[in-house]
N, C-alpha and C positions, 0 to 999 in steps of 0.2 A: 564536288561543286555542281557538276553537270547533273548528277542524280537529284540534288536538291531542287534545281531549277525545273527539271522535268516533273518532279513530284508536285511542286507548287503549281505548275501549269495545268497538270492533270486535275488537281483539286479545284482550281478555279473553273475549269471547263465543265465540271459537274455541278456547279452552283445552281443552274436552273432545275436540275433533278432534286437536289437537296431542298430547295425552296418549295418545290411542288409537293414533296413528301411531307414537309413540315406543315404546309397549309392543309393538307388532307387530314393529318393527325389532329391539328387544332380544331378543324371543322367537326371531326368525329367526336372529339371530347365535348365540344360545345353542344352538339346535337343531343347527347345523352345527359348533359348536366344542366343546361339552361333551357327552361320551358319555352321561352319566346323564340329561341333559335329553332327548337324542335317544331314549333307551330309554323314558323316561316318556311322551313324546308319541306314540311308536309304539304303546305298550301302550294308551294312552288312545284312540287312533284305533281300534284293533282291538276294544276292549271296547265303546265307544260306538256303533260301527257294526254290532255283532253282532246287534242286535234281540233280545237275550236279556235279559229283565227281571231274572231271578235273578242272572245273571253281573254285570250292571251294578250291581245293588243291593249285592252282596257287595264289588265293587270300590270303590264309594263308601263303604261302611261301614268299610273298612280304613283310610280316611283319618282316622277319628275326628272331632274337632271341625273339621277342615279340609274334611270332606265337603261341607257346604253351600256353601263357597267353590268347590269343584270343580264343583258343580251350576250355580252362577251362571256360572262361566267357560264351562262346556259350553253353557249356554243362549245365551250371547253368540256362541260359536264356531259354533253350529249355523245361525246366520243366513247364514254363508258356506259351511258344509259341509252342504248341503241333504239329505244322506243320513241325518242324525240328526234324527228327528222330535221336535218340541217336546213333543208329547203323551207320548212315551216317557219323556222326562226328568222330566215332571211326575209320572207314575206311579211312577217310581223314587224320587223325593224323598219321596213319601208312603209308599211301602212301606218305605223305609229309616228314616224319622224319625217315622212315625206320622201320623195324620190331622190333628192340630193343628199340631205343629211342621213337619211336611212341607208343609202348606198355606201356612204363613207363609213358608217357604223358597221355595216356588213363586211366591208373590206378589212377593217381593223380587226373585227371579231374573227374572221376566217384566218387572217395572218397570225393572230395570237394562238388560236386553237391549233392551227397547222404546225406552228413552232413547238407547242407543247407536245403534240403527237410525235413530231420528229425527234425531239430530245428524249422522250420516253422510250421510243424504239431504239435510239442510239445507245442509251445507257443501261436500260433494263434488258435489252436483247431479245432474241427469238423465243426463249423459253417462256417469258412472261406474256409476250404478244400472242404466242400460240394458244395459251389458255384463254386469252381474250377473244381472238378471232376464230380459232380452230385451225388445225394443221392444213387442211385442204385449201382454205381461203388464203392462208399465209403463203403456201406454195404457188398458187395461181397468181397472186398479186406480185410476188417476188419475181416470178418468171416474166410477167408482163413488164415490170419496171426494169429488169435487167435487159430486156430486148429493146425497149423503146425510150427509156430514160425520161428526158424532158417532156416528150410528147405524151408519154404514158400518164404523167402527172397532169398535164394540161387537159387531156381528153376526159380524165376522171373528174376534174373540177368543173368542166363545162357541162357535163352530163349529170343532171340531178338524180338519176336512177342508179348511178354507180357509187361504190363505197369510198367516200372522201376520207373517212377516218383510217381505213386500212392502208391507203396509199401513203399517208403521213407516217404511220408506224413503220411501214416497210422501208420507206426512204431513209429513215433513221437507222434501221437495222443494217441496211446495205451501205450505210455511210455515204450516201449521195451528197454531193456538195450542197451545203445548207442554202447558199444564195441562189444556186441553180434551181433547187427545189422551190424556194419562195418565189422566184421569178416565174416558174412554170405555174405555180399555184395562182398567182395574181393574173397571169395571162389567161388562164382558164376560167377563173371565177368572175372576171370583169364582164364578159358578154352575158353570162347568166344573170348577174346582178342588174345589168342594164335592161335585160328583158323583163325581169320582175318589176323594175322601176317604172317602165312604160305601160305595163299591163296589170300591175298589182291590184288596181282598184276594181278590175273586172275579172271575177273568178273564172268564168267560162273561157274568156279570151286567154287568161293566164294558163289554164290547164292545157288548152290546145296549143298555145305557144311553146310551153315546156315540152309537150309531146313531139311537136315538129322540130323543135331545136335539138331534142335528144336524138331523133332519127337522123337529122342532118349531120350531127357530130359523128354518129356511128358510120354514116356513109363516107364522110370525108376521111375519117380515120381508116376505114376499110380500104379506100383508094390509096392512102399513104402506105399501109402495110403491103398492098399489092405491088406498088412501085418500088418499095424498099426490097422486097423479096426478089423482084425482077432484076434490080440493080446488083444484088448480092450474087444471083445466079450468073449474071453476065460477067461479073468480076472473077468468079471462080472458074 
């Protein structure tokens, strides 16, 4: 009886993985068999990899109420298509839907994308993620996350120049508490989202703001590491 309960629980826990695989299979089949889907995905690839904020903004706005869904899907897809920067999608969301609704869309998109990355890492394991990220990157991120846990995720989210996707995969591999991971994700991404919301309309100010914000987060985290090592040395 106990074995049946455990098997059922394990099967249900893998539901997000099975759904993700099913969606990928369906999308792949549609891409090769339905011309309109093929054209749409080709156009989406060309637009999202153009690095042209105005072009992406106009493309997203053309979808109307479906635009936010497109942004969420693009945020998930960019974990595997590393040529699409997360920060660019965040900027486009806020430019297209304004600082308030755009920020809400960003937070939802990051939450969903981070969750997908976490469950992929948890259920597909280190072998698959090594092929995706490379062995050296996986080892570095794993060591970073093992040493600093919650704050490793937070500092990665708040800094636009660090790998957001890698930290999601590795958190799943290391089986970090899901809710702890999500809390750290939202704590880290919120200041970055707020910065983009207040500076997004001015490209020059946004670039300098992101640069100074990145440097500031590195300095603060460096101080945290120094204090943590000092505390550990004094305890030992």
